[in-house]
C-alpha positions in Angstrom: 79.0 38.6 10.3 78.4 39.4 14.0 74.9 39.1 15.4 73.3 42.5 16.2 71.2 43.7 19.1 69.0 46.8 19.2 69.7 49.2 22.0 68.0 52.4 23.3 69.3 55.7 24.6 67.7 57.2 27.7 68.6 60.7 26.4 66.9 60.2 23.0 63.6 58.3 23.6 62.4 56.3 20.6 65.8 56.2 18.9 67.6 52.8 18.6 70.9 51.6 17.4 72.1 48.2 16.3 75.3 47.0 17.9 77.4 43.8 18.2 75.4 41.4 20.5 78.5 39.7 21.9 80.2 42.9 23.0 77.0 44.3 24.3 76.2 41.2 26.4 79.8 41.0 27.7 79.7 44.7 28.8 76.2 44.4 30.2 77.3 41.5 32.4 80.4 43.3 33.5 78.6 46.6 34.3 75.9 44.9 36.3 78.4 42.9 38.2 80.4 46.0 39.1 77.5 48.3 40.1 76.1 48.3 43.6 72.4 47.8 44.1 71.9 50.8 46.4 72.0 54.5 45.9 73.9 56.6 45.4 76.0 54.0 43.6 79.3 54.8 42.0 80.5 57.4 39.6 80.9 56.6 35.9 84.7 56.6 36.4 84.5 54.3 39.4 82.2 51.9 37.4 84.6 51.9 34.5 87.5 50.9 36.7 85.4 48.3 38.6 84.1 46.5 35.5 87.5 46.0 33.8 88.3 42.8 35.7 85.0 41.3 34.4 85.9 41.9 30.7 87.7 39.2 28.7 90.6 39.9 26.4 88.7 38.1 23.7 85.8 40.5 23.7 87.9 43.6 24.6 91.5 43.2 23.6 93.7 45.6 25.5 90.4 47.2 26.7 89.9 48.8 23.3 86.7 50.8 23.2 85.6 49.7 26.6 84.6 53.3 27.5 82.4 53.6 24.5 80.7 50.3 25.1 80.2 51.1 28.8 78.4 54.3 27.9 76.3 52.6 25.2 75.2 49.9 27.6 74.7 52.4 30.5 72.3 54.5 28.4 70.5 51.4 27.2 70.1 49.9 30.7 68.9 53.3 32.0 66.3 53.4 29.2 65.1 49.9 30.1 64.9 50.6 33.9 67.7 48.2 34.9 70.0 50.8 36.3 69.3 54.3 37.6 71.2 57.6 38.2 71.3 58.9 41.7 69.9 62.5 41.8 73.3 64.2 42.4 76.4 65.4 40.5 78.6 63.9 39.3 76.5 61.1 37.7 76.4 58.1 40.0 74.9 54.8 38.9 73.4 51.9 40.7 71.7 48.7 39.8 68.0 48.3 40.7 67.3 45.5 43.1 65.5 43.4 40.5 68.5 43.5 38.0 70.4 40.3 37.7 74.1 40.3 36.7 73.6 37.3 34.3 
């Protein structure tokens, strides 16, 4: 049985979900490696494309559900203050200077 990790959603304060820890950590590492650490950052679509090379086939065979996992990790990292949205449309994300890609 896979180990679970509790994640938050910046859009629904106080609500948590339990998800697969291995997939979460793999996507977290990939997303933080892909995002720049200066605003305005990159759009969600740009981030999705930029993180793909950091994902292993073991964790995400044929990139299955990578979009869902990216969104889940994005919302969790926003709730935790690790990444931020630039104040413009479309949504653009960037890593805060203190965030570490490991």
